[in-house]
N, C-alpha and C positions, 0 to 999 in steps of 0.2 A: 504494500500500500504506500509506504514512504517513497518507494521508487517512482510510482505513478505520479505522486504529488510533485516530486522533484522534477520529473520529466515535463510535466505540465507547466511548472513555473519557468523552466528553462525555455520552453517554447513561447510562452506569453510575454516574457520580458522584451525580446527583440521586436515582437509585434507592437507592443505599446510604444516603444521608442520610434518605430517606423511610422506609425499612424500619427502620433503627436496630438496635442490638444490645441484648440484654437487660441491664437494669441490675442491679447487685448489690443485696442486701437493704438495705444501708446507704443507698444512693441512693434506694431505694423508700421507706423509712421517712422519709427527709428530705423527699421530695416530698409525702408524706401530712401530715407536720408543718407544712410550709409551705402547706398547703391547695391544692397544685397538683393533687392528686387528691382529689376530694370525692364524696360520694354524689350520685347523680343524673347523673353524667357519662356520656357516650357511650363505647363501647368504643374508638373511634378516638382520643378525647382521652387516654384512659389509655395506649394504645399509643404515642402521640406523646410522652407524658411519660416513660415508663419502658421502652419497647421491647417486643419480642416475649416472650410468656409461655413458660415451659418446657413447659407442658401446658395444653390446652384441652379441657374436657369439655362437651358440649352435650346438653341434655335438652329434648325437645319433647313436650308433651302436647296434648290437645285444647284446653285452656284457657290454656296459657302456654308460653313458651320461656325456658329458663335456660341460661346459660353460666358455667362456673367457670374462671377463668384462674389458674393456679398459677405462681408465680415461685420457683425454688429447690426444695430438697428437705428433708425431715425437720424438725428444730426451727427451721431458718432459713426455712422456706417461708412465703410470703405468698399468700393466695388472694383474688381479687376475684370477686364473684358479680354477674352481670348478669341482670336479669329484664326481659323485654320491651324489651331494648336500653338499659337504664339501670343504672348501678352502684348496687347495693342493699346490699352487705355487704362488709366487709374483715375477713379472718380471718388470724391469725398462728399459727405453730408447727405441731406435729404434726397438729393438727386440719385445718389448711389442706391438707396433703398427702393426707389421707384423703378429705375431702369431694368 
């Protein structure tokens, strides 16, 4: 039984590190200012830098695919827009929560 618990713990620790928790808006802004999040990045790079978004909206058309990732809500919201798998826009405030 102890072996199973130890094995389970060893498997879950790397998973928890990989998934990460959502960062607060201050940490997100700091990452942007330090240029750890820059336009052109892949979604996985943004996720590794600041964690899981609060909300993801996906739009696919015949010509393009777009994903909007929103962190936080209301005036504190920060939105990251990915087009064709690359970060193309960063929006802050109420507009981020609506987009």
